[in-house]
C-alpha positions in Angstrom: 0.0 0.0 0.0 1.4 3.4 -0.9 1.2 6.4 1.2 -0.7 9.5 -0.1 1.6 12.3 -1.2 1.1 16.0 -1.6 2.3 17.7 -4.7 4.0 21.0 -4.3 3.7 23.9 -6.7 6.9 23.0 -8.5 5.6 19.5 -9.2 7.6 17.6 -6.6 6.0 15.1 -4.3 6.3 15.3 -0.6 5.2 12.7 2.0 2.0 13.5 3.9 2.9 15.0 7.3 2.1 12.9 10.4 1.3 14.1 13.9 3.9 13.7 16.5 3.2 11.3 19.4 2.7 14.2 21.8 -0.2 15.4 19.6 -2.3 12.3 20.1 -5.7 12.9 21.6 -5.1 11.0 24.8 -2.4 13.4 25.9 -4.9 15.8 27.2 -7.8 15.1 29.6 -7.5 11.3 29.8 -10.1 9.6 32.0 -8.1 6.5 32.9 -8.2 5.7 36.5 -4.9 5.0 38.3 -5.7 1.3 38.8 -6.3 0.9 35.0 -2.9 2.4 34.1 -1.1 0.0 36.4 -2.8 -2.9 34.7 -1.6 -1.9 31.3 1.9 -3.4 31.8 0.8 -7.0 31.4 -0.8 -8.0 28.1 -3.2 -10.4 29.7 -4.5 -7.7 32.0 -4.9 -5.3 29.1 -6.9 -7.9 27.2 -9.0 -8.5 30.3 -9.7 -4.8 31.0 -10.7 -4.2 27.4 -12.7 -7.3 27.3 -14.6 -6.3 30.4 -15.3 -2.8 28.9 -16.5 -4.4 25.6 -18.8 -6.7 27.6 -20.4 -3.7 29.1 -20.9 -2.2 25.6 -22.6 -5.5 24.5 -24.8 -5.5 27.6 -26.1 -2.1 26.7 -26.7 -3.2 23.1 -28.6 -6.2 24.2 -30.7 -4.2 26.7 -31.7 -1.6 24.0 -32.5 -4.2 21.4 -33.6 -2.8 18.0 -34.8 0.6 19.4 -32.7 3.7 19.1 -31.6 5.0 22.5 -29.5 8.1 22.5 -28.5 7.8 26.2 -27.4 4.2 25.6 -25.4 5.2 22.6 -23.7 7.9 24.7 -22.8 5.3 27.3 -21.4 3.0 24.6 -19.3 5.8 23.2 -17.9 6.6 26.6 -17.0 2.9 27.2 -15.4 2.6 23.8 -13.4 5.7 24.5 -12.3 4.2 27.8 -11.2 1.0 26.0 -9.3 3.1 23.5 -7.5 4.9 26.4 -6.5 1.6 28.0 -5.1 0.3 24.7 -3.3 3.6 24.0 -1.7 3.7 27.4 -0.6 0.1 27.0 1.0 1.0 23.7 2.7 4.0 25.2 4.1 1.8 28.0 5.9 -0.5 25.5 6.9 2.2 23.0 6.9 5.7 24.6 8.3 7.5 21.5 
């Protein structure tokens, strides 16, 4: 797979700029509790923590069934963001670029 390129005014191609690691969204206002960050060092605990969060998402989905529930959707979004934060923290622990 090739990366997209930007073409400058003089016709040369330049690689698409990428954000620096310190510009990632988790860097500001993270909602990870202290006990969740300590669990991120062990892959099994990361898998368990994310699995538990995803189970809560599924429970909400099963409870709402086929009907649209904006509050439930908000809860699911918050839980998915929490799972993302756990995974991001785990990745930062192993590769803190």
